[in-house]
Each structure stands twice: as C-alpha cells, then as structure tokens.
Short mmCIF file of the C-alpha atoms (twelve columns), coordinates in Angstrom:
data_MODEL
# 
_entry.id   MODEL 
# 
loop_
_atom_site.group_PDB 
_atom_site.id 
_atom_site.type_symbol 
_atom_site.label_atom_id 
_atom_site.label_alt_id 
_atom_site.label_comp_id 
_atom_site.label_asym_id 
_atom_site.label_seq_id 
_atom_site.Cartn_x 
_atom_site.Cartn_y 
_atom_site.Cartn_z 
_atom_site.pdbx_PDB_model_num 
ATOM 1  C CA . MET A 1  117.885 114.047 100.968 1 
ATOM 2  C CA . SER A 2  117.985 110.291 100.525 1 
ATOM 3  C CA . ILE A 3  120.908 108.060 101.386 1 
ATOM 4  C CA . PRO A 4  122.686 106.682 98.296  1 
ATOM 5  C CA . GLN A 5  122.822 102.925 97.817  1 
ATOM 6  C CA . LEU A 6  125.487 103.011 95.097  1 
ATOM 7  C CA . LEU A 7  128.639 105.115 94.693  1 
ATOM 8  C CA . VAL A 8  130.381 105.688 91.372  1 
ATOM 9  C CA . HIS A 9  133.858 107.111 91.882  1 
ATOM 10 C CA . ASP A 10 134.738 108.448 88.416  1 
ATOM 11 C CA . ARG A 11 132.644 109.518 85.403  1 
ATOM 12 C CA . LYS A 12 134.580 106.936 83.305  1 
ATOM 13 C CA . ASP A 13 133.553 104.033 85.558  1 
ATOM 14 C CA . ASN A 14 131.183 101.398 84.201  1 
ATOM 15 C CA . VAL A 15 130.480 99.906  87.644  1 
ATOM 16 C CA . GLY A 16 129.430 101.369 90.964  1 
ATOM 17 C CA . VAL A 17 129.861 100.029 94.510  1 
ATOM 18 C CA . VAL A 18 126.969 99.093  96.810  1 
ATOM 19 C CA . VAL A 19 127.300 101.008 100.096 1 
ATOM 20 C CA . VAL A 20 124.301 99.651  102.047 1 
ATOM 21 C CA . GLU A 21 123.479 96.276  103.597 1 
ATOM 22 C CA . GLY A 22 120.664 94.197  102.157 1 
ATOM 23 C CA . LEU A 23 120.309 95.636  98.647  1 
ATOM 24 C CA . THR A 24 117.672 93.508  96.914  1 
ATOM 25 C CA . ALA A 25 116.631 92.994  93.311  1 
ATOM 26 C CA . GLY A 26 114.042 95.540  92.238  1 
ATOM 27 C CA . THR A 27 115.356 98.337  94.476  1 
ATOM 28 C CA . GLU A 28 115.435 101.702 92.748  1 
ATOM 29 C CA . MET A 29 118.873 102.878 93.864  1 
ATOM 30 C CA . LEU A 30 120.028 106.429 94.381  1 
ATOM 31 C CA . CYS A 31 123.449 106.449 92.717  1 
ATOM 32 C CA . VAL A 32 125.957 109.247 93.427  1 
ATOM 33 C CA . VAL A 33 129.028 110.056 91.331  1 
ATOM 34 C CA . THR A 34 131.614 111.188 93.872  1 
ATOM 35 C CA . GLU A 35 133.776 112.929 91.255  1 
ATOM 36 C CA . ASP A 36 131.207 115.700 90.769  1 
ATOM 37 C CA . ASN A 37 128.458 114.882 93.323  1 
ATOM 38 C CA . SER A 38 125.909 114.276 90.565  1 
ATOM 39 C CA . ASP A 39 123.292 111.563 90.985  1 
ATOM 40 C CA . PHE A 40 120.983 109.294 89.016  1 
ATOM 41 C CA . LYS A 41 118.550 106.441 89.674  1 
ATOM 42 C CA . MET A 42 118.908 102.848 88.559  1 
ATOM 43 C CA . THR A 43 117.120 99.597  89.409  1 
ATOM 44 C CA . ALA A 44 119.083 96.711  90.915  1 
ATOM 45 C CA . LYS A 45 118.553 93.529  88.867  1 
ATOM 46 C CA . ALA A 46 119.920 91.231  91.597  1 
ATOM 47 C CA . ASP A 47 120.526 91.044  95.326  1 
ATOM 48 C CA . VAL A 48 123.983 92.598  95.766  1 
ATOM 49 C CA . PRO A 49 126.005 92.514  99.005  1 
ATOM 50 C CA . ILE A 50 127.623 95.644  100.404 1 
ATOM 51 C CA . GLY A 51 131.025 96.307  98.798  1 
ATOM 52 C CA . HIS A 52 130.176 94.452  95.593  1 
ATOM 53 C CA . LYS A 53 129.780 96.117  92.197  1 
ATOM 54 C CA . VAL A 54 126.770 96.852  89.994  1 
ATOM 55 C CA . ALA A 55 126.942 97.288  86.206  1 
ATOM 56 C CA . LEU A 56 126.066 100.827 85.064  1 
ATOM 57 C CA . SER A 57 125.335 99.572  81.536  1 
ATOM 58 C CA . ASP A 58 124.962 96.216  79.818  1 
ATOM 59 C CA . LEU A 59 128.373 94.529  79.909  1 
ATOM 60 C CA . ASP A 60 129.398 91.731  77.548  1 
ATOM 61 C CA . GLU A 61 131.907 88.928  77.930  1 
ATOM 62 C CA . GLY A 62 135.377 90.409  77.288  1 
ATOM 63 C CA . ASP A 63 134.429 93.989  78.209  1 
ATOM 64 C CA . THR A 64 136.954 95.932  80.290  1 
ATOM 65 C CA . ILE A 65 135.675 97.039  83.685  1 
ATOM 66 C CA . ILE A 66 136.587 100.532 84.859  1 
ATOM 67 C CA . LYS A 67 136.470 101.486 88.567  1 
ATOM 68 C CA . TYR A 68 138.164 104.559 90.083  1 
ATOM 69 C CA . GLY A 69 138.834 105.500 86.431  1 
ATOM 70 C CA . GLU A 70 141.165 102.470 86.127  1 
ATOM 71 C CA . ASP A 71 141.020 99.099  84.358  1 
ATOM 72 C CA . ILE A 72 140.305 96.477  87.054  1 
ATOM 73 C CA . GLY A 73 139.662 93.451  84.824  1 
ATOM 74 C CA . ARG A 74 137.425 91.921  82.184  1 
ATOM 75 C CA . MET A 75 134.013 90.320  82.157  1 
ATOM 76 C CA . VAL A 76 134.016 86.547  81.677  1 
ATOM 77 C CA . VAL A 77 130.206 86.408  81.613  1 
ATOM 78 C CA . GLY A 78 127.926 89.217  80.451  1 
ATOM 79 C CA . VAL A 79 125.588 91.058  82.802  1 
ATOM 80 C CA . GLU A 80 122.791 93.545  82.223  1 
ATOM 81 C CA . ARG A 81 122.585 97.101  83.555  1 
ATOM 82 C CA . GLY A 82 121.864 96.898  87.284  1 
ATOM 83 C CA . GLY A 83 123.363 93.401  87.547  1 
ATOM 84 C CA . HIS A 84 125.835 92.051  90.111  1 
ATOM 85 C CA . VAL A 85 129.526 92.261  89.124  1 
ATOM 86 C CA . HIS A 86 131.992 90.298  91.273  1 
ATOM 87 C CA . VAL A 87 134.467 87.395  91.112  1 
ATOM 88 C CA . HIS A 88 131.867 85.086  89.529  1 
ATOM 89 C CA . ASN A 89 131.843 87.165  86.321  1 
ATOM 90 C CA . LEU A 90 134.853 89.516  86.568  1 
ATOM 91 C CA . LYS A 91 138.476 88.387  86.383  1 
ATOM 92 C CA . THR A 92 141.797 90.196  86.501  1 
ATOM 93 C CA . LYS A 93 143.788 90.533  83.277  1 
ATOM 94 C CA . ARG A 94 147.012 89.711  85.139  1 
ATOM 95 C CA . TRP A 95 146.675 85.943  84.616  1 
# 
C-alpha cells in the first residue's frame, strides 16, 4: 500500500489537504477520502506545501470552497484541478 499525499475529509469537499513534505508539480498523488476510505489519483499542477489545499476540480473566481463538508470561503482567483489553493486565491466570506 502506498502512502497518500492528499486527504479529502468529506465527499462534498472540493479541496483536499497535502499531508507530505515536498509535494512537487507533476506528482501523481494518491488521494484518500477519509469519510469512506476510498481513493483516487490526481496530478499536482503546482508545488504545494504540507497543510495547504489542492483543488479537486477546476475552480472559478467566486466559487465556494468546501472542506470538512463546510463552506470555508470563496475563490478570488480561479485555479485548475490539481492546483494550489491557499490565502493567495481563497478568502473568507466573513469580511
């Protein structure tokens, strides 16, 4: 069994969390959905630090981001599937 590079907490999530150091663009990631222990593969489109998010589908400006099955904010810049999602392109809806 391989070690997952990306965890998705809930089937409704549209981002996953990098759980390894040194994830680089072009890496074919093993992604595990912790809700049901299913898995899938996806290619990282960018270098993404541990603890940061990766888009599970193409995300457009204004899209709501779901993590842990909850709304955590909106995209202020679009990103493609496998792209890096963090404070540079994701903002809270609180202000």
